[in-house]
C-alpha positions as CSV (number, residue, x, y, z in Angstrom):
1,M,121.7,103.0,119.6
2,I,119.6,106.5,119.9
3,I,119.3,108.7,117.0
4,K,117.8,112.1,116.7
5,V,115.3,113.3,114.1
6,K,113.6,116.7,114.2
7,N,115.2,116.9,117.8
8,L,113.2,113.8,118.9
9,P,115.0,110.7,120.2
10,V,114.6,107.6,118.1
11,P,115.5,104.2,119.0
12,Q,117.3,102.1,116.3
13,V,114.4,100.2,114.4
14,T,114.7,96.5,114.1
15,C,112.2,93.8,113.7
16,A,112.1,93.6,117.2
17,N,110.7,96.9,118.0
18,C,109.1,97.7,114.6
19,Q,105.9,99.3,114.9
20,A,104.5,98.8,111.4
21,C,104.0,102.3,110.7
22,C,104.6,102.2,106.9
23,C,101.7,99.8,106.6
24,S,99.3,102.5,107.2
25,L,100.8,104.3,103.9
26,E,99.0,104.2,100.5
27,V,101.1,101.6,98.3
28,R,100.6,101.7,94.8
29,I,101.3,98.5,93.1
30,I,103.3,99.4,90.0
31,S,104.9,96.1,88.9
32,D,104.0,92.6,89.2
33,T,105.7,90.7,92.2
34,G,102.9,88.4,92.9
35,V,100.7,90.1,95.3
36,P,97.6,88.2,95.9
37,N,94.4,89.4,94.2
38,R,92.7,89.4,97.9
39,H,95.5,92.2,98.9
40,I,94.6,94.3,96.0
41,Y,92.3,97.5,95.7
42,I,91.3,98.4,92.1
43,D,90.1,102.3,92.2
44,E,87.2,103.5,89.2
45,Y,90.5,104.1,86.8
46,G,91.9,100.8,86.9
47,N,95.1,101.8,89.6
48,E,96.0,98.9,91.8
49,S,97.1,99.7,95.4
50,M,97.3,97.5,98.5
51,L,94.0,96.8,100.0
52,R,93.3,98.6,103.3
53,L,91.2,97.3,106.0
54,D,88.9,99.2,108.5
55,D,91.8,99.9,110.7
56,G,93.5,102.1,108.1
57,Q,96.1,99.2,107.9
58,C,97.5,97.1,104.8
59,S,95.3,94.0,104.6
60,A,98.7,91.7,104.2
61,L,99.6,92.8,107.7
62,N,99.5,90.1,110.4
63,R,98.0,92.0,113.4
64,D,99.4,89.7,115.6
65,T,103.2,89.9,114.7
66,L,103.0,93.0,112.9
67,M,105.1,91.2,109.9
68,C,103.9,91.2,106.3
69,S,102.0,88.1,105.3
70,I,102.9,88.5,101.9
71,Y,106.7,89.5,102.3
72,E,108.1,87.6,99.3
73,N,105.6,88.9,97.2
74,R,105.2,92.3,98.8
75,P,104.7,95.3,96.4
76,W,108.1,97.1,94.8
77,V,107.5,100.4,97.0
78,C,107.7,97.9,100.1
79,R,110.8,96.7,99.1
80,E,112.1,100.1,98.7
81,F,110.9,101.4,102.1
82,E,113.9,100.3,104.3
83,M,113.4,99.3,107.9
84,G,115.3,102.4,110.1
85,S,115.5,104.6,106.8
86,Y,115.0,108.4,107.1
87,E,111.4,107.7,105.8
88,C,110.6,105.3,108.0
89,I,111.9,107.0,111.4
90,D,109.9,109.8,110.0
91,E,106.7,108.2,109.9
92,R,107.1,106.4,113.5
93,I,107.4,110.3,114.7
94,E,104.4,111.4,112.7
95,K,102.5,108.5,114.6
96,L,103.8,109.4,118.1
């Protein structure tokens, strides 16, 4: 199925064609879901967010599969950001 967003055709997002566009967004950690410490960045004010590596992507992103390596312990924001949602499609279009 093809949908249109901002007058651009966008294929339906599935696990097979997800490009992990959301993994370049800043993700604040606002609740304890068990994110391993090695994936947490703490700023000078003590705020926690997901660590991003030099490529700008989340440190928990498996670069080979483009899947989350800590899926069961991902932050709340990641749980709420639904694959194929308007926000997801918008991020994909911005990265075209």
